[in-house]
C-alpha positions, -999 to 999 in steps of 0.1 A, spaced: -210 767 98 -175 751 104 -151 760 75 -126 731 66 -94 739 44 -86 709 24 -49 707 12 -42 686 -18 -6 685 -26 1 670 -62 30 659 -83 26 642 -114 -7 628 -106 -28 632 -140 -43 598 -137 -59 606 -105 -62 644 -96 -97 651 -112 -113 617 -101 -102 627 -67 -113 663 -68 -145 653 -81 -151 629 -50 -139 660 -28 -166 679 -44 -194 652 -39 -190 656 -1 -218 673 15 -220 676 52 -245 696 71 -230 724 91 -195 724 70 -183 744 42 -152 732 22 -122 753 10 -101 732 -14 -67 742 -20 -49 724 -46 -9 727 -49 8 716 -81 45 710 -72 59 716 -105 44 686 -122 61 673 -153 32 655 -168 -6 669 -176 -17 675 -139 -14 714 -143 -32 715 -177 -61 692 -162 -66 715 -133 -66 746 -152 -94 730 -170 -114 722 -142 -112 754 -119 -148 745 -106 -132 718 -85 -111 738 -60 -112 771 -43 -74 780 -49 -50 765 -72 -13 772 -61 15 767 -88 50 759 -73 77 772 -97 95 740 -92 93 707 -74 101 712 -39 87 680 -26 55 673 -5 66 695 25 69 725 6 38 721 -12 20 715 23 35 746 36 22 768 6 -11 753 9 -13 760 45 -2 797 38 -35 801 17 -56 784 42 -86 803 59 -108 774 75 -114 768 111 -99 735 106 -72 719 81 -74 684 66 -47 669 44 -57 647 12 -33 631 -9 -40 632 -48 -35 596 -55 -68 581 -43 -53 559 -15 -76 577 8 -114 582 4 -130 618 9 -163 598 16 -146 593 50 -147 631 59 -181 628 75 -163 604 101 -133 627 104 -156 656 111 -180 638 136 -158 645 166 -154 682 155 -192 686 151 -201 666 184 -173 673 207 -155 704 193 -123 684 189 -89 700 183 -75 670 166 -88 641 147 -67 615 131 -82 588 105 -69 553 114 -65 524 90 -63 500 122 -95 507 137 -118 483 118 -123 500 85 -148 488 59 -121 476 39 -82 481 35 -62 471 6 -36 447 12 -2 465 11 36 462 21 42 444 53 73 462 63 54 496 57 29 483 83 56 472 106 73 504 103 42 524 108 35 506 138 68 512 154 66 550 146 31 550 161 46 531 194 73 555 196 52 586 193 28 570 219 56 562 244 72 596 243 39 616 243 16 595 266 -9 590 241 -29 562 225 -30 565 187 -30 535 166 -20 549 132 1 582 132 14 579 98 -20 581 80 -28 610 55 -59 620 73 -46 644 99 -74 669 108 -67 697 132 -78 733 145 -60 756 122 -53 783 151 -30 756 169 -2 758 142 10 789 120 27 776 88 59 797 94 65 776 126 73 744 105 110 738 100 109 705 79 99 696 44 105 662 39 86 632 51 93 638 85 69 671 83 39 651 91 54 641 125 64 677 131 28 691 124 12 661 147 38 669 175 32 707 175 -5 701 173 -6 672 200 11 695 225 -15 723 223 -47 704 217 -72 697 245 -95 672 228 -81 645 204 -98 617 186 -93 588 162 -117 575 137 -117 545 113 -110 550 77 -108 530 45 -76 526 28 -66 516 -8 -28 518 -9 -10 522 -41 20 498 -54 53 515 -63 43 505 -98 12 527 -95 33 557 -81 39 550 -43 67 573 -34 76 566 5 104 544 10 117 526 42 146 549 48 122 578 52 114 563 87 144 572 102 139 610 95 104 605 110 117 589 140 141 615 147 116 640 143 95 625 168 123 623 194 136 658 187 99 672 191 97 656 225 131 666 240 140 697 220 121 726 217 111 732 183 119 769 174 
């Protein structure tokens, strides 16, 4: 039996947090058990109240005393994780838990260390989203591949699954949007078997609550370069 820790950071996600967790709970995969860890990052809306009213939808609820950003919430969730593998799940329904079966296939068949969900590998559907976001993602993916001699097609996807033993939470130094690049860089350097699988994507607009902005790409690029040429201590 493979145990998967699903890390769900949430900040002011009252509209989607319960539907999302219900979709997570609906996933049944032979040979896999789920540990769902929700981190409320100091929400100011009804998110925490809804979570407390539905304890059957998660294994652990971590309450951050104040809003520290997604990176801080991720670190708090990782500190609670006990699974063989870790998977990140945004709380906004941009990514569909029905794709867990695809992400876990390389784990169950090939004992994969790292699996990335790619929106670029012929998914069933992808909601049309911002052009410059796609350009930025392709540039960051290109930079990562050039520097690390890899062939990823979509490095800034939420669905990053990896063997938990490859990364200790206390190793992480970043808490901004660049933290995803730090996690990927550290795990990639230690992993032996890495895979990509196609996933679907239903991106939100800024009006619907999307938070990432173009300027965040600069910090991500800096982290990719630093991870390659400077030892991450």
